[in-house]
C-alpha positions, 0 to 999 in steps of 0.5 A, spaced: 585 731 543 590 728 539 592 722 542 585 720 542 584 720 535 591 717 534 589 711 537 582 710 534 585 711 528 590 706 529 586 701 532 581 701 527 587 700 522 588 694 525 582 691 526 581 691 518 586 687 518 584 682 522 577 682 518 581 682 511 586 676 514 580 673 515 577 673 509 582 671 505 584 665 509 576 663 509 576 663 501 583 660 500 581 654 504 578 649 500 572 647 501 569 643 507 566 637 503 560 633 508 563 626 510 561 620 508 555 617 512 557 610 516 554 604 514 550 606 522 548 612 519 546 609 512 542 606 516 538 610 520 536 614 513 533 608 509 527 606 511 526 599 516 525 593 511 519 590 512 521 582 513 516 577 511 514 572 516 516 564 515 511 562 511 507 556 515 508 550 511 503 545 516 496 547 517 494 550 524 489 547 525 489 540 529 492 533 527 484 531 529 480 536 524 485 534 518 484 527 519 476 529 518 477 533 513 480 529 509 476 523 511 470 528 509 473 527 502 475 521 502 469 517 504 464 521 504 463 526 499 461 524 491 459 518 496 466 515 495 465 510 500 461 506 495 468 504 491 470 501 497 464 497 499 463 494 491 470 492 492 470 490 498 464 485 495 467 484 489 473 480 493 471 476 498 465 474 492 472 472 487 476 469 493 469 465 496 468 462 489 475 461 487 477 459 494 471 453 491 474 451 485 482 451 488 478 446 492 475 441 488 481 442 483 485 440 489 482 434 491 482 431 484 490 433 483 491 430 490 487 423 488 490 423 481 498 423 484 496 418 490 492 413 485 498 412 481 504 413 487 500 408 491 498 403 485 502 406 477 495 407 473 493 415 472 500 414 469 500 420 464 493 423 468 499 423 473 504 428 468 499 432 466 498 434 474 505 434 475 506 439 468 500 443 473 503 444 478 510 446 475 507 451 471 503 454 476 508 454 482 513 457 477 510 463 474 506 468 478 499 470 479 498 476 477 501 473 470 497 467 469 492 472 471 492 477 464 494 471 461 488 468 461 484 474 461 488 478 454 491 470 451 485 464 452 479 470 454 481 475 449 477 474 443 471 473 447 467 478 451 466 474 458 465 478 465 471 480 469 470 476 475 468 469 472 476 471 469 479 472 477 475 466 479 478 462 474 485 465 475 486 465 481 482 457 483 487 455 478 493 458 481 490 456 487 488 448 486 495 447 484 497 449 492 491 445 494 494 439 491 500 439 495 497 440 502 491 435 500 497 430 497 501 431 504 494 429 508 494 423 504 500 421 506 499 421 513 494 418 513 496 410 516 496 405 510 493 400 514 486 404 514 487 403 506 488 396 508 483 395 512 479 397 507 480 394 501 481 387 506 472 389 508 471 389 501 472 395 499 475 398 492 481 403 492 476 408 490 470 407 495 476 406 500 479 412 499 472 416 498 470 414 505 475 412 509 482 416 506 479 422 504 475 423 511 480 424 515 486 428 511 480 433 509 480 433 517 487 434 518 488 438 513 483 443 514 488 448 518 493 448 512 485 450 508 483 456 512 492 459 512 491 458 504 484 461 504 487 467 507 494 466 502 489 467 497 483 473 499 491 478 499 492 474 492 486 477 489 489 486 489 492 484 483 486 484 480 486 491 477 491 489 472 484 486 468 481 492 471 477 490 475 474 494 481 476 490 488 477 493 493 484 496 493 482 498 485 476 502 489 481 505 494 486 508 488 480 510 484 479 514 491 486 516 491 486 518 483 480 523 484 483 527 491 490 526 490 491 523 497 494 515 499 494 516 506 487 515 508 484 511 502 489 505 502 490 506 509 482 503 509 484 498 504 489 496 509 485 495 516 479 492 512 484 487 509 487 486 516 481 486 518 479 479 514 485 476 516 484 477 524 475 474 522 479 467 518 485 467 524 480 468 529 475 462 526 481 456 524 483 458 532 477 455 533 476 449 528 483 448 530 481 446 537 475 444 536 478 438 531 484 436 537 478 436 542 475 430 538 482 427 538 480 426 545 
């Protein structure tokens, strides 16, 4: 019995010693700190980032839809097509009457120069014609237009279309003069001698024999000059004249879209030039048939 009590006492003492050692070791040991979260663990603790979608720079609509909307905005809306139509009419008026004026001036200057070259007369007029040719062909047509509008007709209230017709007609006349003079020189000199031998005066021979043949020779070149004149009228906007080019620019300034308005202007010029080129081809073929 004593042995049993002694054994239990020793057992309890040993158990109490072990428990005390554990308490001492746990209290003396440093507090365990949690390890810093790794990058992966940190990411998992945050809410997922919402990445915005890539900004779309182009409309998702089809190209045909965008062109249709642009055409409506530039031409149909607010009847903006009137700018192009009115400008086209103005351009054709300026081109036609400028060509007529240029032909009249050109033939007159060419005849004066030819008379001086062949007879030695009209020297003063020939000198004036040379100065006219040198000045007009040596300066830009835009500068001539501005000088005629702001300097010559500045003090007067003159229609801008009339100013443009005069400016482009005077400019075209210088080139027509050289074209016609070349045509006169291309006529066989025997034609003049034959006319004079028939009792015709120099002017009568020039009017009845030389100039009709000259006109036939220079018609294709005059047609090309008209095409060049048509395109030169695009600078009429410098005097605030609303031609077709200015009309397209007005539409561009209102819609902030330059592609369709300017493309329409370019296609209009191209169509007119192709039409006159086709007519010139027919004229040249007819002239060649008459020569045979």
